[in-house]
ZAMARGU-4260 file (C-alpha; in steps of 0.2 Angstrom, whole numbers, plus 5000, padded with zeros to 4 digits):
<rodrens>
0) 5519/5604/5499 | 5534/5590/5499 | 5526/5572/5500 | 5543/5564/5504 | 5543/5576/5519
5) 5526/5573/5523 | 5527/5554/5521 | 5542/5554/5533 | 5535/5565/5545 | 5519/5552/5546
10) 5531/5537/5547 | 5539/5542/5565 | 5521/5547/5571 | 5515/5529/5566 | 5529/5520/5575
15) 5525/5531/5592 | 5522/5516/5607 | 5504/5515/5612 | 5503/5517/5631 | 5484/5515/5630
20) 5471/5505/5621 | 5458/5513/5608 | 5445/5505/5600 | 5445/5500/5582 | 5438/5511/5569
25) 5434/5511/5552 | 5436/5522/5538 | 5422/5522/5523 | 5433/5524/5506 | 5421/5529/5492
30) 5429/5529/5473 | 5418/5541/5464 | 5428/5536/5448 | 5423/5518/5448 | 5406/5523/5459
35) 5410/5509/5470 | 5416/5510/5489 | 5424/5499/5503 | 5431/5499/5522 | 5448/5503/5527
40) 5452/5496/5545 | 5461/5511/5553 | 5476/5505/5562 | 5477/5507/5580 | 5494/5516/5580
45) 5487/5530/5568 | 5472/5529/5581 | 5484/5533/5597 | 5497/5544/5586 | 5482/5558/5578
50) 5471/5561/5591 | 5461/5574/5583 | 5451/5576/5569 | 5462/5586/5558 | 5478/5574/5562
55) 5469/5559/5558 | 5461/5566/5541 | 5478/5572/5539 | 5485/5555/5539 | 5471/5547/5529
60) 5474/5561/5515 | 5491/5555/5513 | 5487/5537/5514 | 5476/5541/5497 | 5485/5554/5489
65) 5492/5549/5474 | 5508/5546/5466 | 5506/5561/5454 | 5497/5573/5469 | 5509/5588/5465
70) 5505/5587/5447 | 5491/5600/5443 | 5484/5588/5429 | 5479/5575/5441 | 5471/5587/5456
75) 5455/5577/5456 | 5463/5560/5454 | 5474/5561/5468 | 5468/5572/5478 | 5456/5565/5490
80) 5444/5574/5503 | 5443/5565/5520 | 5431/5568/5534 | 5436/5564/5551 | 5428/5567/5566
85) 5420/5583/5562 | 5436/5589/5553 | 5437/5591/5533 | 5456/5587/5526 | 5458/5595/5505
90) 5470/5601/5495 | 5467/5617/5488 | 5468/5619/5468 | 5473/5637/5469 | 5489/5635/5481
95) 5492/5617/5483 | 5492/5617/5500 | 5483/5606/5514 | 5470/5615/5521 | 5456/5609/5534
100) 5438/5615/5538 | 5423/5609/5551 | 5408/5601/5548 | 5393/5601/5560 | 5396/5587/5573
105) 5378/5582/5567 | 5387/5574/5552 | 5404/5566/5563 | 5388/5557/5573 | 5378/5552/5560
110) 5394/5543/5552 | 5399/5535/5568 | 5380/5527/5569 | 5384/5520/5553 | 5400/5511/5561
115) 5412/5521/5552 | 5425/5535/5560 | 5431/5543/5543 | 5424/5544/5524 | 5437/5544/5511
120) 5432/5554/5494 | 5444/5548/5480 | 5444/5552/5461 | 5431/5562/5451 | 5415/5557/5446
125) 5411/5552/5427 | 5396/5561/5426 | 5389/5577/5435 | 5382/5574/5452
</rodrens>
């Protein structure tokens, strides 16, 4: 995976003109290493351009992937796991490719009921979880 190529594609999609209004959304960002969290306002342009769960999850993954994402030694530190809608985006430790899976719709509904449209897990736990 070439992060520069992915960033270029995402920047072009981010600049697509919006023809409709979208409700604002927030992502809950959980930093496992520091055991802290914060929220991230998902830009309206992202919500217009990445209309499916996998597309938005990929965009959020790219936003939180570290600079050393291609270095195998930094796999956990620079490889977020993103839940958006009922899609999960993650990078495979074996192939290095970005993959998607799906979680039950109830998870997305619970996340939405807490006021978040996405969940981003970054870093690694300092102790067994």
